[in-house]
gemmi code that builds the backbone of each chain (N, CA, C; Angstrom):
import gemmi

chains = {
    "A": [
        ("MET", (-25.316, -55.930, -68.700), (-24.294, -54.823, -68.553), (-23.831, -54.105, -69.864)),
        ("SER", (-24.038, -52.780, -69.681), (-23.824, -52.080, -70.914), (-22.631, -51.135, -71.162)),
        ("ILE", (-22.257, -50.855, -72.333), (-20.986, -49.875, -72.489), (-21.336, -48.502, -72.369)),
        ("VAL", (-20.689, -47.903, -71.346), (-20.956, -46.333, -71.385), (-20.024, -45.608, -71.811)),
        ("PHE", (-18.770, -45.965, -72.182), (-17.917, -45.108, -73.034), (-16.719, -46.126, -73.427)),
        ("THR", (-16.110, -45.587, -74.593), (-14.801, -46.381, -74.822), (-13.993, -45.104, -75.313)),
        ("ILE", (-12.716, -45.323, -75.348), (-11.760, -44.348, -75.748), (-10.357, -45.142, -76.100)),
        ("THR", (-9.901, -44.823, -77.062), (-8.528, -45.525, -77.501), (-7.579, -44.314, -77.671)),
        ("LEU", (-6.141, -44.366, -76.958), (-5.433, -43.408, -77.191), (-4.158, -44.260, -77.198)),
        ("PRO", (-3.189, -43.422, -77.765), (-1.731, -43.976, -77.726), (-1.395, -43.820, -76.216)),
        ("ALA", (-0.579, -45.258, -75.841), (0.013, -45.339, -74.537), (1.018, -44.290, -74.159)),
        ("LYS", (0.782, -43.040, -74.029), (1.571, -41.979, -73.597), (1.090, -41.368, -72.360)),
        ("LEU", (1.862, -40.956, -71.427), (1.639, -40.229, -70.186), (0.808, -39.106, -70.287)),
        ("GLU", (1.158, -38.294, -71.405), (0.548, -37.124, -71.798), (-1.032, -37.070, -72.074)),
        ("ASN", (-1.489, -38.429, -72.324), (-2.824, -38.683, -72.763), (-3.638, -38.886, -71.496)),
        ("LEU", (-2.792, -38.919, -70.267), (-3.819, -39.318, -69.015), (-4.962, -38.362, -68.901)),
        ("GLN", (-4.765, -37.060, -69.149), (-5.913, -36.208, -68.850), (-7.227, -36.699, -69.537)),
        ("LYS", (-6.907, -37.172, -70.899), (-8.087, -37.311, -71.808), (-8.655, -38.390, -71.315)),
        ("MET", (-7.873, -39.447, -70.755), (-8.558, -40.771, -70.463), (-9.197, -40.598, -69.146)),
        ("MET", (-8.868, -39.664, -68.271), (-9.206, -39.350, -66.932), (-10.537, -38.721, -67.003)),
        ("ARG", (-10.732, -37.682, -68.177), (-11.916, -36.949, -68.354), (-13.088, -37.971, -68.726)),
        ("SER", (-12.787, -38.929, -69.548), (-13.853, -40.026, -69.862), (-14.306, -40.715, -68.596)),
        ("VAL", (-13.405, -41.178, -67.924), (-13.669, -41.932, -66.644), (-14.376, -41.170, -65.724)),
        ("CYS", (-13.953, -39.898, -65.534), (-14.669, -39.079, -64.477), (-16.005, -38.699, -64.905)),
        ("ASP", (-16.306, -38.254, -66.184), (-17.568, -37.917, -66.458), (-18.478, -39.126, -66.507)),
        ("SER", (-18.027, -40.220, -66.697), (-18.943, -41.518, -66.774), (-19.126, -41.762, -65.440)),
        ("ALA", (-18.219, -41.652, -64.481), (-18.519, -42.153, -62.976), (-19.504, -41.156, -62.373)),
        ("GLN", (-19.518, -39.908, -62.679), (-20.334, -38.746, -62.258), (-21.921, -39.462, -62.892)),
        ("ILE", (-22.153, -39.699, -64.159), (-23.150, -39.979, -64.824), (-23.795, -41.395, -63.984)),
        ("GLN", (-22.684, -42.190, -63.496), (-23.354, -43.365, -62.878), (-23.637, -43.170, -61.499)),
        ("GLY", (-23.510, -41.860, -60.884), (-24.118, -41.348, -59.782), (-23.171, -41.445, -58.489)),
        ("PHE", (-21.816, -41.821, -58.692), (-21.019, -42.011, -57.545), (-20.921, -40.743, -57.000)),
        ("ALA", (-20.679, -40.801, -55.665), (-20.341, -39.632, -54.789), (-19.020, -39.083, -54.950)),
        ("ARG", (-18.681, -37.852, -54.892), (-17.416, -37.228, -55.034), (-16.223, -38.018, -54.490)),
        ("LYS", (-16.412, -38.668, -52.993), (-15.182, -39.187, -52.583), (-14.995, -40.399, -53.497)),
        ("LYS", (-15.865, -41.074, -53.781), (-15.801, -42.433, -54.574), (-15.128, -42.194, -56.094)),
        ("ILE", (-15.710, -41.142, -56.630), (-14.957, -40.701, -57.993), (-13.608, -40.266, -57.846)),
        ("GLY", (-12.997, -39.977, -56.824), (-11.705, -39.909, -56.511), (-10.887, -40.996, -56.641)),
        ("GLU", (-11.669, -41.872, -55.992), (-10.928, -43.395, -55.713), (-10.832, -43.961, -57.154)),
        ("ILE", (-12.020, -43.875, -57.903), (-12.095, -44.351, -59.258), (-10.884, -43.780, -60.122)),
        ("GLU", (-10.835, -42.513, -60.053), (-9.716, -41.793, -60.844), (-8.418, -42.292, -60.451)),
        ("LEU", (-8.276, -42.358, -59.318), (-6.832, -42.882, -58.703), (-6.615, -44.282, -59.470)),
        ("ALA", (-7.484, -45.129, -59.251), (-7.324, -46.502, -59.727), (-7.049, -46.523, -61.248)),
        ("ALA", (-7.821, -45.769, -61.979), (-7.585, -45.554, -63.360), (-6.287, -45.110, -63.740)),
        ("GLU", (-5.911, -43.941, -62.885), (-4.376, -43.339, -63.250), (-3.242, -44.401, -63.153)),
        ("GLU", (-3.409, -45.107, -61.936), (-2.399, -46.008, -61.907), (-2.277, -47.212, -62.780)),
        ("ALA", (-3.478, -47.585, -63.090), (-3.520, -48.471, -64.278), (-2.789, -47.896, -65.605)),
        ("TRP", (-3.195, -46.839, -66.025), (-2.812, -46.089, -66.911), (-1.270, -45.867, -66.937)),
        ("VAL", (-0.802, -45.323, -66.106), (0.750, -45.026, -65.969), (1.440, -46.166, -65.978)),
        ("ASN", (0.804, -47.488, -65.364), (1.745, -48.689, -65.283), (1.810, -49.112, -66.849)),
        ("ILE", (0.758, -49.072, -67.737), (0.709, -49.354, -69.005), (1.771, -48.589, -69.975)),
        ("CYS", (1.797, -47.303, -69.677), (2.517, -46.222, -70.300), (3.917, -46.579, -70.152)),
        ("ASN", (4.305, -47.026, -68.666), (5.743, -47.311, -68.353), (6.250, -48.762, -68.684)),
        ("TYR", (5.383, -49.621, -68.773), (5.883, -50.845, -69.056), (5.406, -51.658, -70.239)),
        ("ALA", (4.331, -51.445, -70.779), (3.572, -52.273, -71.625), (4.229, -52.557, -72.954)),
        ("TYR", (4.808, -51.288, -73.283), (5.517, -51.151, -74.916), (6.926, -50.784, -74.933)),
        ("PRO", (7.771, -51.510, -74.222), (9.278, -51.205, -74.018), (9.877, -50.834, -75.433)),
        ("GLU", (9.636, -51.320, -76.399), (10.392, -50.993, -77.715), (9.663, -50.545, -78.751)),
        ("GLN", (8.327, -50.474, -78.916), (7.586, -49.808, -80.030), (6.507, -49.089, -79.079)),
        ("SER", (5.692, -48.101, -79.986), (4.566, -47.533, -79.371), (3.173, -48.364, -79.542)),
        ("GLY", (2.297, -48.103, -78.710), (1.069, -48.917, -78.850), (-0.118, -48.274, -78.303)),
        ("ASP", (-1.186, -48.549, -78.327), (-2.472, -47.924, -77.950), (-3.002, -48.706, -76.510)),
        ("VAL", (-3.976, -47.911, -76.103), (-4.576, -48.358, -74.775), (-6.037, -48.213, -75.183)),
        ("GLU", (-6.749, -49.296, -75.062), (-8.322, -49.128, -75.052), (-8.957, -48.915, -73.687)),
        ("VAL", (-9.788, -48.105, -73.303), (-10.519, -47.954, -72.139), (-11.877, -47.933, -72.440)),
        ("ILE", (-12.649, -49.065, -71.951), (-14.066, -49.327, -71.904), (-14.697, -49.400, -70.611)),
        ("GLY", (-15.867, -48.488, -70.620), (-16.607, -48.117, -69.343), (-17.829, -48.967, -69.455)),
        ("LYS", (-18.209, -49.865, -68.384), (-19.412, -50.703, -68.644), (-19.972, -50.361, -67.202)),
        ("ALA", (-21.357, -50.496, -67.460), (-22.163, -50.510, -66.087), (-23.592, -51.144, -66.087)),
        ("ASP", (-23.881, -51.551, -64.939), (-25.428, -52.021, -64.716), (-25.698, -51.317, -63.412)),
        ("ASP", (-26.846, -51.964, -62.776), (-27.424, -51.217, -61.675), (-26.540, -51.400, -60.292)),
        ("ASN", (-25.525, -52.449, -60.443), (-24.800, -52.876, -59.171), (-23.173, -52.460, -59.473)),
        ("ASN", (-22.737, -52.504, -60.501), (-21.268, -52.302, -60.811), (-21.076, -51.113, -61.960)),
        ("PHE", (-19.783, -50.390, -61.731), (-19.276, -49.697, -62.760), (-17.983, -50.524, -63.002)),
        ("ILE", (-17.768, -50.869, -64.307), (-16.325, -51.507, -64.553), (-15.458, -50.699, -65.617)),
        ("ILE", (-14.378, -50.659, -65.252), (-13.407, -49.969, -66.299), (-12.452, -51.093, -66.773)),
        ("GLU", (-12.471, -51.335, -68.179), (-11.651, -52.285, -68.620), (-10.544, -51.566, -69.562)),
        ("ILE", (-9.231, -51.787, -69.279), (-8.142, -51.257, -69.674), (-7.256, -52.282, -70.440)),
        ("ILE", (-7.209, -52.050, -71.761), (-6.622, -53.223, -72.506), (-5.626, -52.640, -73.405)),
        ("ASP", (-4.249, -53.428, -73.365), (-2.997, -53.227, -74.181), (-2.770, -54.253, -74.934)),
        ("SER", (-1.937, -54.167, -76.077), (-1.459, -55.386, -76.602), (0.003, -55.486, -76.409)),
        ("GLY", (0.485, -54.904, -75.257), (1.892, -54.925, -75.137), (2.410, -56.369, -74.313)),
        ("ILE", (3.492, -56.414, -73.657), (4.090, -57.554, -73.195), (3.159, -58.169, -71.931)),
        ("PRO", (2.969, -59.395, -71.716), (2.075, -59.865, -70.968), (2.560, -59.449, -69.604)),
        ("PHE", (1.415, -59.150, -68.659), (1.769, -58.555, -67.423), (0.555, -58.592, -66.497)),
        ("ASP", (0.743, -59.767, -65.614), (-0.594, -59.746, -64.696), (-0.206, -59.013, -63.519)),
        ("ILE", (-0.973, -57.979, -63.590), (-0.830, -56.808, -62.402), (-1.299, -57.465, -61.161)),
        ("THR", (-2.264, -58.279, -61.268), (-2.869, -58.935, -60.000), (-2.070, -59.936, -59.100)),
        ("ALA", (-0.817, -60.292, -59.810), (0.330, -61.284, -59.316), (1.262, -60.468, -58.549)),
        ("LEU", (1.401, -59.081, -58.727), (2.207, -58.323, -58.256), (2.174, -58.276, -56.721)),
        ("SER", (3.328, -58.542, -56.006), (3.171, -58.479, -54.349), (3.194, -56.873, -53.733)),
        ("ASP", (2.608, -56.918, -52.828), (2.282, -55.586, -52.248), (3.761, -55.101, -51.779)),
        ("PRO", (3.912, -53.645, -51.813), (5.176, -53.112, -51.215), (5.021, -53.254, -49.798)),
        ("ASN", (6.189, -53.180, -48.976), (6.236, -53.224, -47.765), (6.111, -51.724, -46.874)),
        ("ILE", (4.874, -51.479, -46.606), (4.574, -49.987, -46.405), (5.112, -49.711, -45.030)),
        ("THR", (5.551, -50.619, -44.093), (6.148, -50.273, -42.876), (7.621, -49.906, -42.770)),
        ("ASP", (8.308, -49.905, -44.091), (9.664, -49.662, -44.255), (9.929, -47.976, -43.919)),
        ("ASP", (10.792, -47.715, -43.399), (11.219, -46.252, -43.239), (11.614, -45.579, -44.293)),
        ("VAL", (12.140, -44.141, -44.551), (12.447, -43.722, -45.558), (13.800, -44.259, -46.494)),
        ("ASP", (14.623, -44.804, -45.655), (15.870, -45.478, -46.177), (15.450, -46.603, -46.948)),
        ("GLU", (14.520, -47.341, -46.548), (14.415, -48.764, -47.020), (13.244, -48.554, -48.013)),
        ("ARG", (12.447, -47.697, -47.866), (11.250, -47.571, -48.757), (11.737, -47.573, -50.192)),
        ("LYS", (10.945, -48.355, -50.819), (11.219, -48.569, -52.364), (10.428, -47.441, -53.180)),
        ("ILE", (11.139, -46.955, -54.238), (10.338, -45.848, -54.898), (9.254, -46.443, -55.702)),
        ("GLY", (9.448, -47.753, -56.203), (8.246, -48.372, -57.111), (7.265, -49.040, -56.127)),
        ("GLY", (6.467, -49.722, -57.059), (5.265, -50.694, -56.456), (4.056, -50.013, -55.855)),
        ("LEU", (4.248, -48.710, -55.576), (2.918, -48.294, -54.844), (1.706, -48.070, -55.691)),
        ("GLY", (2.045, -47.801, -56.953), (1.051, -47.539, -57.963), (-0.003, -48.709, -57.959)),
        ("VAL", (0.340, -49.962, -58.329), (-0.506, -51.063, -58.422), (-1.105, -51.347, -57.049)),
        ("PHE", (-0.192, -51.216, -55.746), (-0.996, -51.391, -54.483), (-2.139, -50.228, -54.327)),
        ("LEU", (-2.016, -49.165, -54.786), (-2.999, -48.118, -54.666), (-4.151, -48.618, -55.631)),
        ("MET", (-3.844, -48.808, -56.816), (-5.062, -49.367, -57.508), (-5.895, -50.508, -56.915)),
        ("LYS", (-5.011, -51.304, -56.425), (-5.891, -52.689, -55.782), (-6.655, -52.026, -54.443)),
        ("LYS", (-6.194, -51.205, -53.920), (-6.979, -50.609, -52.456), (-8.116, -49.576, -53.069)),
        ("MET", (-7.997, -48.952, -54.059), (-9.275, -48.157, -54.458), (-10.301, -49.027, -55.076)),
        ("ALA", (-10.041, -50.128, -55.959), (-11.188, -50.460, -56.796), (-11.615, -51.725, -55.507)),
        ("ASP", (-12.809, -51.999, -55.990), (-13.553, -53.089, -54.932), (-12.876, -54.367, -55.399)),
        ("GLU", (-12.763, -54.518, -56.734), (-11.987, -55.792, -57.178), (-11.133, -55.519, -58.355)),
        ("VAL", (-10.235, -56.063, -58.473), (-9.210, -55.832, -59.762), (-9.176, -57.407, -60.337)),
        ("ARG", (-9.290, -57.431, -61.607), (-9.208, -58.861, -62.343), (-8.251, -58.647, -63.571)),
        ("TYR", (-7.710, -59.697, -63.781), (-6.749, -59.562, -65.283), (-6.727, -61.017, -65.877)),
        ("ARG", (-6.885, -60.534, -67.189), (-6.859, -61.814, -68.192), (-5.932, -61.616, -69.172)),
        ("ARG", (-5.348, -62.559, -69.899), (-4.612, -62.419, -71.205), (-5.610, -62.979, -72.108)),
        ("GLU", (-5.965, -62.247, -73.244), (-7.015, -62.512, -74.239), (-6.482, -62.144, -75.476)),
        ("ASN", (-6.521, -63.028, -76.538), (-6.085, -62.516, -77.810), (-4.840, -61.828, -77.754)),
        ("ASP", (-3.895, -62.089, -77.237), (-2.447, -61.547, -77.002), (-2.455, -60.056, -76.546)),
        ("ARG", (-3.763, -59.872, -75.833), (-3.730, -58.625, -75.108), (-3.918, -58.557, -73.576)),
        ("ASN", (-3.659, -57.715, -72.820), (-3.610, -57.579, -71.500), (-5.109, -57.026, -71.200)),
        ("VAL", (-6.011, -57.588, -70.499), (-7.197, -56.901, -70.140), (-7.209, -56.916, -68.523)),
        ("VAL", (-7.225, -55.657, -67.965), (-7.556, -55.416, -66.635), (-8.881, -54.791, -66.268)),
        ("GLU", (-9.530, -55.389, -65.459), (-10.801, -54.857, -65.194), (-10.919, -54.326, -63.764)),
        ("LEU", (-11.269, -53.160, -63.593), (-11.520, -52.346, -62.200), (-12.824, -52.304, -61.940)),
        ("ILE", (-13.083, -52.948, -60.849), (-14.611, -53.104, -60.638), (-15.098, -52.393, -59.409)),
        ("PHE", (-16.002, -51.584, -59.357), (-16.496, -50.364, -58.520), (-17.794, -50.803, -58.092)),
        ("LYS", (-18.275, -51.101, -57.051), (-19.575, -51.260, -56.697), (-20.182, -50.402, -56.317)),
        ("LYS", (-21.544, -50.017, -56.895), (-22.481, -49.040, -56.572), (-23.094, -49.016, -55.295)),
        ("ALA", (-23.083, -47.902, -54.584), (-23.710, -47.886, -53.166), (-25.157, -48.333, -53.158)),
        ("GLY", (-25.386, -49.042, -52.407), (-26.883, -49.582, -52.391), (-27.216, -50.763, -53.401)),
        ("GLY", (-26.200, -51.019, -54.268), (-26.411, -52.235, -55.222), (-25.883, -53.409, -54.827)),
        ("GLY", (-26.048, -54.539, -55.444), (-25.682, -55.745, -55.091), (-25.520, -56.182, -53.595)),
    ],
    "B": [
        ("MET", (-1.568, -28.266, -60.866), (-0.908, -28.048, -59.507), (-0.122, -26.665, -59.677)),
        ("GLU", (-0.199, -26.295, -58.334), (0.277, -24.937, -58.130), (1.286, -25.091, -57.002)),
        ("ILE", (2.468, -24.502, -57.149), (3.443, -24.546, -55.857), (3.958, -23.156, -55.739)),
        ("GLN", (3.603, -22.675, -54.316), (4.046, -21.524, -53.935), (5.061, -21.688, -52.732)),
        ("THR", (6.248, -21.095, -52.718), (7.158, -21.248, -51.543), (7.789, -19.798, -50.769)),
        ("ARG", (7.810, -19.988, -49.640), (8.226, -18.770, -48.938), (9.226, -19.065, -47.664)),
        ("LYS", (9.910, -18.369, -47.236), (10.830, -18.901, -46.232), (10.335, -18.348, -44.845)),
        ("GLU", (10.335, -19.081, -43.820), (10.145, -18.789, -42.528), (10.764, -19.425, -41.364)),
        ("LYS", (11.424, -18.750, -40.504), (12.284, -19.680, -39.350), (13.236, -20.392, -40.030)),
        ("GLY", (13.845, -20.193, -40.980), (14.859, -21.055, -41.619), (14.130, -22.115, -42.319)),
        ("ALA", (12.858, -22.472, -42.351), (12.365, -23.263, -43.275), (11.778, -22.769, -44.547)),
        ("ILE", (11.795, -23.780, -45.591), (11.108, -23.397, -46.619), (9.542, -23.848, -46.642)),
        ("ILE", (8.716, -23.114, -46.682), (7.383, -23.376, -46.584), (6.671, -23.671, -48.003)),
        ("VAL", (6.227, -24.698, -48.398), (5.900, -25.094, -49.737), (4.236, -25.292, -49.655)),
        ("LEU", (3.633, -24.524, -50.369), (2.038, -24.710, -50.565), (1.687, -25.414, -51.873)),
        ("VAL", (1.306, -26.585, -51.692), (0.822, -27.335, -52.993), (-0.657, -27.297, -53.099)),
        ("LYS", (-1.100, -27.055, -54.261), (-2.547, -26.969, -54.532), (-2.969, -27.525, -55.835)),
        ("GLY", (-4.005, -28.061, -55.749), (-4.618, -28.898, -56.992), (-4.244, -30.361, -56.813)),
        ("ARG", (-4.016, -30.804, -58.078), (-3.705, -32.312, -58.274), (-2.287, -32.704, -58.223)),
        ("MET", (-1.760, -33.547, -57.808), (-0.359, -34.120, -57.892), (-0.445, -35.546, -58.463)),
        ("ASP", (-0.406, -35.548, -59.760), (-0.639, -36.712, -60.515), (0.590, -36.963, -61.443)),
        ("ALA", (0.716, -38.104, -62.379), (1.735, -38.436, -62.957), (2.308, -37.296, -64.032)),
        ("LEU", (1.465, -36.458, -64.480), (1.834, -35.451, -65.024), (2.550, -34.226, -64.385)),
        ("THR", (1.945, -33.941, -63.195), (2.233, -32.756, -62.392), (3.475, -33.080, -61.422)),
        ("ALA", (3.361, -34.324, -60.941), (4.374, -34.569, -59.732), (5.779, -34.426, -60.247)),
        ("PRO", (6.302, -34.364, -61.257), (7.646, -34.162, -61.460), (7.930, -32.535, -61.326)),
        ("GLU", (6.899, -31.565, -61.379), (7.184, -30.333, -61.079), (7.731, -30.158, -59.694)),
        ("PHE", (6.725, -30.630, -58.716), (7.204, -30.601, -57.472), (8.654, -31.141, -56.985)),
        ("GLU", (8.715, -32.179, -57.730), (10.335, -32.777, -57.452), (11.200, -31.917, -57.898)),
        ("ASN", (11.139, -31.308, -59.293), (12.322, -30.344, -59.789), (12.197, -29.094, -58.983)),
        ("ASP", (11.079, -28.602, -58.473), (11.212, -27.315, -57.640), (11.862, -27.526, -56.476)),
        ("LEU", (11.635, -28.698, -55.686), (12.272, -28.914, -54.474), (13.779, -29.413, -54.482)),
        ("SER", (14.022, -30.067, -55.748), (15.383, -30.537, -55.837), (16.172, -29.258, -56.129)),
        ("GLY", (15.551, -28.349, -56.974), (16.355, -27.032, -57.237), (16.549, -26.380, -55.895)),
        ("GLN", (15.749, -26.244, -54.916), (16.179, -25.718, -53.712), (16.956, -26.343, -52.841)),
        ("ILE", (16.983, -27.818, -52.851), (17.997, -28.387, -52.186), (19.333, -28.271, -52.672)),
        ("SER", (19.430, -28.283, -54.043), (20.910, -27.784, -54.484), (21.305, -26.617, -54.156)),
        ("LYS", (20.453, -25.667, -53.971), (20.835, -24.241, -53.376), (21.146, -24.227, -51.966)),
        ("GLY", (21.107, -25.339, -51.424), (21.422, -25.300, -49.931), (20.377, -25.354, -48.965)),
        ("GLU", (18.953, -25.420, -49.367), (17.996, -25.563, -48.312), (17.687, -26.818, -48.097)),
        ("ASN", (17.583, -26.805, -46.696), (17.414, -28.473, -46.409), (16.419, -28.603, -45.131)),
        ("ILE", (15.660, -27.615, -45.052), (14.426, -27.760, -44.169), (13.321, -27.320, -44.797)),
        ("PHE", (12.309, -28.233, -45.045), (11.116, -27.930, -45.739), (9.768, -28.226, -44.896)),
        ("LEU", (8.770, -27.556, -45.074), (7.577, -27.885, -44.504), (6.571, -27.799, -45.552)),
        ("ILE", (5.821, -28.871, -45.851), (4.964, -29.132, -47.155), (3.599, -28.863, -46.564)),
        ("ASN", (2.933, -27.832, -46.863), (1.359, -27.669, -46.728), (0.477, -28.171, -47.516)),
        ("LEU", (-0.188, -29.061, -47.527), (-1.221, -29.912, -48.385), (-2.538, -29.454, -48.160)),
        ("THR", (-2.848, -28.284, -47.501), (-4.201, -27.826, -47.469), (-4.976, -28.001, -48.666)),
        ("GLY", (-4.332, -27.250, -49.741), (-4.876, -27.066, -51.097), (-4.828, -28.343, -51.935)),
        ("LEU", (-4.407, -29.350, -51.529), (-4.157, -30.457, -52.323), (-5.394, -31.267, -52.495)),
        ("GLU", (-6.191, -31.681, -53.596), (-7.295, -32.295, -53.611), (-7.065, -33.708, -54.053)),
        ("TYR", (-5.993, -34.078, -54.544), (-5.796, -35.407, -55.280), (-4.068, -35.840, -55.297)),
        ("ILE", (-3.935, -36.793, -55.005), (-2.677, -37.432, -55.033), (-2.481, -38.988, -55.510)),
        ("SER", (-1.693, -39.130, -56.456), (-1.356, -40.617, -56.860), (0.027, -41.029, -56.486)),
        ("SER", (0.354, -42.261, -56.873), (1.619, -42.988, -56.372), (2.637, -42.048, -57.062)),
        ("ALA", (2.510, -41.243, -58.268), (3.361, -40.569, -58.740), (3.877, -39.409, -57.911)),
        ("GLY", (2.921, -38.829, -57.090), (3.102, -37.739, -56.128), (3.724, -38.515, -54.932)),
        ("LEU", (3.344, -39.535, -54.482), (4.053, -40.312, -53.297), (5.456, -40.487, -53.664)),
        ("ARG", (5.786, -40.878, -54.919), (7.151, -41.116, -55.156), (7.936, -39.850, -55.109)),
        ("SER", (7.244, -38.827, -55.869), (8.395, -37.530, -55.678), (8.505, -36.969, -54.335)),
        ("ILE", (7.483, -37.291, -53.352), (7.909, -37.172, -52.002), (8.812, -37.782, -51.428)),
        ("LEU", (8.829, -39.282, -51.647), (9.909, -40.206, -51.252), (11.318, -39.831, -51.636)),
        ("SER", (11.308, -39.413, -53.067), (12.655, -39.221, -53.713), (12.997, -37.774, -52.970)),
        ("ILE", (12.442, -36.952, -52.802), (12.807, -35.533, -52.168), (13.331, -35.859, -50.683)),
        ("SER", (12.588, -36.799, -50.127), (13.004, -37.009, -48.542), (14.125, -37.746, -48.523)),
        ("LYS", (14.601, -38.634, -49.389), (15.783, -39.526, -49.578), (16.968, -38.449, -49.784)),
        ("LYS", (16.655, -37.558, -50.833), (17.748, -36.655, -50.928), (18.130, -35.568, -49.739)),
        ("LEU", (17.137, -35.286, -49.031), (17.139, -34.403, -47.823), (17.901, -35.322, -46.841)),
        ("LYS", (17.587, -36.646, -46.654), (18.276, -37.419, -45.443), (19.701, -37.491, -45.738)),
        ("GLU", (20.078, -37.495, -47.179), (21.575, -37.620, -47.342), (22.256, -36.281, -47.005)),
        ("LYS", (21.448, -35.062, -46.804), (22.033, -33.851, -46.620), (21.740, -33.543, -45.063)),
        ("ARG", (21.229, -34.329, -44.286), (20.678, -34.435, -43.122), (19.851, -33.242, -42.967)),
        ("GLY", (18.996, -33.037, -43.932), (17.656, -32.030, -43.839), (16.716, -32.762, -43.361)),
        ("LYS", (15.348, -32.021, -43.167), (14.123, -32.511, -42.745), (13.071, -32.017, -43.681)),
        ("ILE", (11.876, -32.905, -43.715), (11.038, -32.390, -44.386), (9.569, -32.859, -43.474)),
        ("LEU", (8.708, -31.857, -43.333), (7.392, -31.869, -42.503), (6.403, -31.801, -43.251)),
        ("PHE", (5.194, -32.192, -42.773), (4.030, -31.893, -43.538), (2.803, -31.353, -42.645)),
        ("THR", (1.845, -30.522, -43.151), (0.854, -30.137, -42.591), (-0.238, -29.894, -43.599)),
        ("GLY", (-1.445, -29.845, -43.154), (-2.638, -29.452, -43.894), (-3.316, -31.115, -44.412)),
        ("LEU", (-2.893, -32.045, -43.964), (-3.357, -33.317, -44.610), (-4.879, -33.302, -44.406)),
        ("HIS", (-5.606, -33.723, -45.331), (-7.162, -33.648, -45.072), (-7.644, -34.806, -46.227)),
        ("GLY", (-8.956, -35.327, -46.010), (-9.626, -36.003, -46.870), (-8.926, -37.137, -47.677)),
        ("PRO", (-9.000, -37.138, -49.013), (-8.390, -38.182, -49.758), (-6.911, -38.165, -49.756)),
        ("VAL", (-6.303, -37.241, -49.630), (-4.966, -37.071, -49.480), (-4.305, -37.734, -48.244)),
        ("GLU", (-5.223, -37.324, -47.212), (-4.648, -37.908, -45.863), (-5.056, -39.533, -46.021)),
        ("GLU", (-6.008, -40.000, -46.528), (-6.335, -41.256, -46.763), (-5.107, -41.984, -47.354)),
        ("ILE", (-4.780, -41.631, -48.593), (-3.735, -42.030, -49.374), (-2.323, -42.181, -48.406)),
        ("PHE", (-2.039, -41.224, -47.728), (-0.774, -41.195, -46.812), (-0.912, -42.459, -45.926)),
        ("THR", (-2.278, -42.484, -45.296), (-2.467, -43.595, -44.257), (-2.273, -45.037, -45.000)),
        ("ILE", (-2.969, -45.179, -46.206), (-2.886, -46.407, -46.869), (-1.338, -46.661, -47.104)),
        ("SER", (-0.646, -45.860, -47.527), (0.518, -46.110, -48.074), (1.618, -46.272, -46.959)),
        ("GLY", (1.298, -45.832, -45.584), (2.228, -45.894, -44.661), (2.901, -44.648, -44.389)),
        ("PHE", (2.700, -43.555, -45.397), (3.434, -42.425, -45.336), (3.120, -41.565, -43.943)),
        ("ASP", (2.011, -41.961, -43.379), (1.700, -41.154, -41.884), (2.653, -41.804, -40.883)),
        ("SER", (3.398, -42.860, -41.191), (3.933, -43.320, -39.879), (5.762, -43.037, -40.466)),
        ("ILE", (6.086, -42.583, -41.704), (7.280, -42.375, -41.814), (7.727, -40.947, -42.015)),
        ("PHE", (6.601, -40.210, -42.094), (6.840, -38.716, -41.955), (6.337, -37.940, -40.925)),
        ("LYS", (6.810, -36.684, -40.483), (6.330, -36.036, -39.382), (5.250, -35.194, -39.975)),
        ("ILE", (3.930, -35.312, -39.293), (2.625, -34.617, -39.761), (2.398, -33.846, -38.620)),
        ("PHE", (1.952, -32.328, -38.852), (1.480, -31.595, -38.076), (0.057, -31.000, -38.115)),
        ("LEU", (-0.576, -30.640, -37.109), (-1.866, -30.014, -37.301), (-1.882, -28.591, -38.045)),
        ("SER", (-0.876, -27.867, -37.843), (-0.583, -26.523, -38.476), (0.613, -26.183, -38.723)),
        ("GLU", (0.794, -25.071, -39.584), (2.144, -24.622, -39.818), (2.969, -24.050, -38.606)),
        ("GLU", (2.139, -23.485, -37.531), (2.850, -23.085, -36.425), (3.469, -24.276, -35.384)),
        ("THR", (2.479, -25.227, -35.235), (3.223, -26.260, -34.508), (4.328, -26.918, -35.151)),
        ("ALA", (4.528, -27.120, -36.606), (5.515, -27.451, -37.363), (6.778, -26.828, -37.288)),
        ("LEU", (6.611, -25.557, -37.137), (7.588, -24.591, -37.115), (8.322, -24.712, -35.763)),
        ("ASN", (7.550, -24.733, -34.792), (7.868, -24.812, -33.260), (8.851, -26.056, -33.178)),
        ("GLU", (8.642, -27.184, -33.883), (9.491, -28.450, -33.952), (10.818, -28.097, -34.558)),
        ("ILE", (10.972, -27.305, -35.374), (12.277, -27.324, -36.229), (13.190, -26.322, -35.224)),
    ],
}
model = gemmi.Model(1)
for chain_id, residues in chains.items():
    chain = gemmi.Chain(chain_id)
    for i, (resn, *xyz) in enumerate(residues, 1):
        res = gemmi.Residue()
        res.name, res.seqid = resn, gemmi.SeqId(i, " ")
        for name, pos in zip(("N", "CA", "C"), xyz):
            atom = gemmi.Atom()
            atom.name, atom.element = name, gemmi.Element(name[0])
            atom.pos, atom.b_iso = gemmi.Position(*pos), 0.0
            res.add_atom(atom)
        chain.add_residue(res)
    model.add_chain(chain)
structure = gemmi.Structure()
structure.add_model(model)
structure.setup_entities()
């Protein structure tokens, strides 16, 4: 598996577009169809926003995004050195509640899990590493 | 994202175009909140021109509909297609909101 892009940016919402451009350009080069690129973008946005909102409650910090690819998979690794947070352990929101009961939060991580073929989390060297894995059509 | 509004048959018709993401969704929420505070309480949201929506967009829609519910208002949707329709379905928004095939049929419902 080879690295196809890396970008490091301060964990700020306003950097969303810069991060998304790298992800989107790379997904195009990897040959994904337009629909799948939209799903990749959505998963990446949700992971990004989650870090901007929760990883660094008291100080500012960076996010490193690394794209990796081989014949079968495209992987986006999103790394922060903020507070430990296992995104995969979060329970899904109740999507059958009506307007009154529907909680405003929780949808982002849920959508991220739905869009990616697989989401992995590990804590490594005091950093949170989230891997979004997308399978290439026809591969694996 | 681009928002255009017009009033027809007592409803505010809101055309939303482009991308509703974490950066742009607050514009939608602020725009509609402003209209609600001016006394408008029936909204038809036309998403024909919307290409992308993330949880931030869903959250702003939910927040507006909660405000409208307090004022006994209504929020209806039309123009759902492609990825936006898919996200509505995955999130269960297709069962909590009234979705119509055209502006006409939605307006007849009001």
